[in-house]
N, C-alpha and C positions, 0 to 999 in steps of 0.2 A: 771523798768516800761517803757512801750512803750511810745514814744513821740506822743502827740496829735497835729494834724494839721487841720486847717480850710480848708473846701472844696475849698474856693477861692484860698488859698495858694497853694494847690495841683494843681489847674488848671494853675496857673502861672508857676509852675515848669515843667509841662509837655506840655505847650502850648495849653491848652484846654479852654473850655468855660463852665461856670456854668449856668444851667437853674434851678433856685430855689434859695435857701438861701446860699450865699457864706460863711456865718459865721458858718455854721453847723460844729460842731467838729467831726473829724474822728479819731477814736482810732486805727483803723487797717483795714485790708482787709480780706474778707472771701468770700466763694462761695455763690451762690444765696440761697441755701437751708439752710445754716448755719449762714448767716450774721444776725446781730441784728441792732437796731436803731442807734448805735454808730459806725457802720462799713460801709465801702464802698464795694460794690460788683461789678460785671462786667458782661456784656453781649457781648461776643466776637464771639459767634456762634449762628446763628438764630434758631438752634434746641432747644435752651433753652429759647425761648420767653415765653412759658407757665410758667416756673419756675420764670422768671423775673417778671411776672404779679402778683405773690403772695409772692414775697420775702419780708422779714421784714427789709431788709437793709435800712439804712438811706439815702443812695445815690447809684446811679448805674453809672458805667462807660460804655459808649457806643459810637457808631459812629454817625455822622450826618445823619439825615433822619430817624432814628429809634425812634418811638414814644413809650413812656412808662409813663402812667398816674400814679399820686399818689406818685411820688418820686422826690427828688432832683436829677438832672442829671449832670454828668461830661462828656461833649461831646468833643471828640477828633478824628481827622481824622483816626489815626491808633490805635485803642484801645488796641490791643494785645501788641503792642510795648510799649504803654504807661503803661500798666499793669506791664511790666517788670521794668520800671523805678520806679513805685510806690512801688513795692515790695522791691526794693533796698532802698527806703527811709525808709520804716518801718522795714526792716530786713537787715541792713547794715552788710556786712561781717566783722567779727572780724579780725583785723590786727595781724596775728601771729608774735611773736617775732623771730628775726633772730638768727641764731646760728647753730652750728654743734654738734650733739649729740656725746658724748664720745664713744658711742656704734656703731657709724657709722664707715665704713672702706673706706679710701681714697687711691687709688692706686698711684704709683709713677708717677710723671710728670703731674698730673691732674692740670688744671687751674681753679680756683674758683673765681667767681665774687663777688660783694659786696652784703651784706644783704641776704645771702643765708640762707635757712632753710633745713637742712638735718637731718631727724629723725633717731631714733634708728634702728640699724640693716640694714640701707641702705648700699649698696655697690657701690662705684664709681670706675670704672676700671681705669687702667693705661692710661694716655694720654687723659682723658676726658676733655671737655671744657664746663663749666657751666657759663652762663651769670649772670647778676645782678638780684637779687630778685627772683631767681629760688627756688622752693620748691620741695624737694624730700621726699616722704612719707616713713613711716616705712616699712622696708623689701623690698623696691624696689632695683632692680639690674640694673646698667648701665654697659654694657660690655666695653671693652677697646675701646678707640677712639670715644666714643659717643660725640655728640655736642648737647647742649640744650640752646636755646636762652633766652634772657631777659624776665623775668616776667612769665615764663611758670611754671605751677603747675602739678607735677607728683604725683598722689595719691599713697597710700600704695599698695605694692605688684604688681608693674608694672615691666615688664622686657623689657629692650632695649638690643638687641643683639649687638655685637661689630660693630662699624661703623655707627650705626643709627644716623640720624640727625633730630632734632626737632626744629622748628622755635620759634619765639617770641610769647609770650602771648597765648600759647596753653594750653589746659586742657586735661590731659590724666588720665582717671579714672582707678579705681582699677581693676586688673586682665588683663589689656591690655598687649599684647605681640607684640612688633614691631621688625621685622627683623628675625623671625624664618625662617627655610629653606622652600623654595618653594617646592611644590609637583611635583618634576621632576624625572622621572624614565624612563630608556630605557629598553624595554622588548625584550629579546632575548631567543628563545627556552623555553618560559614559565617562565623565571627568570627575575626579576625586578632589574635592576642595577641603583643605585642612580647616578643622574647627579649632580655634585657639584654646589651648589648655592653660588656664590661668589660675587653677587651684594650687594646692600644695600637698606634701606628704607629711604626716605626723606619726612618729614612732614613739609609743609610750615607754614607761620605765621598764628596765630589766628584760628587754627584748634582745634575742640573738638572731642575727641574719647571716646565713651561710654564703660562701664564696660565689660570685657571679650571679647573684640574684638581682632581679630588677623589680622595683616598685614605682609605678607611674604616678605622676601627679594627677589630681582630679581636673576635669574640665572646669568645674566651679566647686568651691568648698574644699573638702579634704579626702584624701585616701588615708586611712588610719589603721595602724597595727596596734592591737590592744596590749596592755601591760602583761609581761611575763610570757608572751608568745615566743615560740622558737621556730625558726624557718631554716630549712636545710639549703644546700647548694642548688643553684640552677632552678630556682622557683620564679614564677612570673605572677605578679600581683598587678592587675590592670587598674585603670583610672576609676576613682570613686569607690573602690572596694573598701569595706569596713570589716575588720577582723576583730572579734571579741577577745577578751583577756584569756590568757592561758591556752591559746590554740597551738596546734602542732601541724606543720606543713612539711612533708617529706620531699626528697629530691625530685625535681622535674614536675612537681605539681603546678597547675596553672589555674588562675581564677580570672574570669572575664569581668568586664566593667560593671560597676554599680551593684555587684553582688554583696550580700551580707552573710558573714559567718558568725554564729553565736559563740559565746564563751566556751572554751574547752573543746571546740571542734577539732577533728583530726582528718587530714587528707594524707592518705598513703602515697607511695611513690607513683609518679606519672598520672595521678588522678587529675581530672579536668572538670571544672565547674563553669557552666554557661553563664551569660550575663543576666543581670537584673533578677536574681533569685534570692531566696531567703533560706538559709540553712540554720536550724535551731541550735540550741545549746547542746553540747556534747555529741553532736552528730559525728559519725565515723564513715568515711568514704574509702572503700577498698582500693587497692592498687590497680592502676590502669583503667579505672572506672570513669564514666562520663555522666555527670549529673546534669540533666536537662530540665528538671523541674524542682519546685520547692521541696524541702525535706524537713519533717517535723523534728522537734527536740528528741534526743536520745535514740534516734533511728541509726541503724547500721546498714548502709546500702553498698551495692557492688554491681558491676557489670556495665554493659553498653546497650541501651541506656541503663543507668543505675536503678536497681529495684532493691527491695528488702533482701538482705544477703542470704537468708535461708531459701527464699524463692529462687534467687539466682543460682545457688548451689544445686537445687533440685533440677532447674532447667538445664544446667551444664551436665548433670548426670544423665538426663534424658537425651541430650545431644549425642553423648557418647554411645547411646544405644540405638541411634537412628539407623545405621546399616542393618543391625539385626531386625529392627522393627520393619524396615522396608522389605527384607527377605521374607519375614513372616506374612506381611501383607500380600506379597506376590504369591506365596504358597496358598494363602487363604483364597485369593482371587481365582487361582487355577482350580482349586477344589470346587468352588462355587460354580464356575463355568462348566466343569465336568458334570456336576449334579444337574445343572440346567439342561445340558445336552441329553443326559440320561432320561430326564423327565419328558423331553420331547421325542424320545425314542431314537435319538441320533447316536451314532457310534463315535 
């Protein structure tokens, strides 16, 4: 049975303020359209103001300055971050028991830390080093010489090619492949000759990588994912890419070889970045955009090819007017031709 907390208690735990009844019992958290009188809901996006006005929720989590009549309110400066903490309160992660399945395979010379969890049919290659409290899901394969830091969770059916290094407190979701060969071929007389990819992948601390994402090893040196970066499902990171700390890559984004992303860079869904480019700190690339040149720090670009996003919006507005402008141009041309005929005395 779920634990019941008073609204005032929740406010204390997240550093918020109650406007209304602090003794209101909260049995759980639900969305605005599904919450009932015993549940807390949340307004973290202004587009849902109309839904918040008619929600049946007993209380609503929101930011200072947002007005919502008829409900007890839990006000906090950063409501989305507070929601994450509240969800952890009501849905704490079960602490899985440590142990190595008898169906797992551990290669010679592997170094295993304390309180490990290695599930059935996992394969740990020769010379691997696993830190304390590492979890390896069923069917995952770590090639020879891989390193996994303390507290990292590798979900089922993940593949780490030999020599891959993953830092501490990372989360690697199912289907991820780290360290596969980069797409490197030399074409001579119409034939494609494979260029050996002998580098490795390094994932720094506190990185999360979503399901079915691929990060290729470098031809030489490293492909590196910076600390604290979060990568969505179905993302492609090519050989030799370097991603700075705290980057965000949304689903189906792709980065071609040897490109550099600065700290805090953001790629929206299906954004693509060509190879051998430099994107500065805190660059934002809009959804479905194609970056074909370097981008300076703090720029927000969008479109194909990607340009400064306000220029792109103006150009898109102009494209929508092209049929009207074409009609106006034809009318103006007809009037000019009529005036020319009149000037020459023609009918």
